[in-house]
N, C-alpha and C positions, 0 to 999 in steps of 0.2 A: 438408473441414473441417480447420482447423488450430487447435491449442490451445497456449497458453503459460501457464505458471505463473510469476508474477512475485512474488518475496518480497523485501520490504525490511525491514531492521532499523534502528531509530531509537534514538538516544540523546537523552534529555531532561534535560540538565544543570540542576540546581537544582530539579527537580520534587520536591515534598515529600509528595504524596498521590495516591491513585488518582483522587480527584475532580479535582485539577489536571491529571493525565495525560489524563483524559477530555476536559477542556476544551481542552487543547493539541492533542490528536489528534482531537478531535470532528469529526463531520460527514463522515468518510470514507465511511461507508455511504451517506449521503445524496448525496454528490457523485459517487460512482462506482457505487454499487449500482443507480442508476436507468438506467444504460446497459444496454440489452438484451444486449450481448455481454460484459459484465463481471460477475463475482461477486467479492465482497470480504469478508474476515473478519480479525479480529485472531487470528493463529495462534500467537503465542508471547509470552512475557514478560508474561503477563496480570497477575501479582501484583506485579510490580516497578514502582516509581514512576518510575525513571529510564531505563527502556528499554521498547521496544514492537516487536513484529514483526507485519507485515501481509502477507497473501497475496492476490493478485489472480489469478483465472482468467479468461483472455481467449479467446473462441472467435470465429473469423472464417472467411470462405470462402477467404482466401488468406494465405500466410505473410507477405506484405508488409503486409497489413492488421493482422495480429497484432503484428508488429514495430512498426508505427506506433502502435498503441494502447499498447503497452508504453512506448514512448518518451514519448508524451503523458502517461501516468500519472506516470512518473518526474519529468518536468519540472514538472508541476503540483504534485506533492507537495513538491518542493524549494522552490517559490515560496510555497506556502500553509500548510505545516505548521510549527508552532513547535517544531522538533526538527532534529537533525542526522541525515542519512542516513549510516549506518555501513557498510551492506553491501547490495548488490543482487544477486539471483540470478535468472537467467532460465532456464527449462527448457521446451523445446519437446517436446510429446507427439505 
């Protein structure tokens, strides 16, 4: 069993409210939480309008699968979220 913790920090320029933030970052639970090998949560910057931090825990049978899942999540987020990715951290457990 291999585990990775993937944490991404986002900047939301021009975001004026938590409601707008939810709209711009919305659907991450639905998009990634339905995958059996992925758990996702907003892990930081919850009260800020212009920033957000999300953590994904990925569990797979091989390190290659874990790395592939991390890459897929990063790529999909960069394409679909109305925010700038400011930092990405990967930790393998």
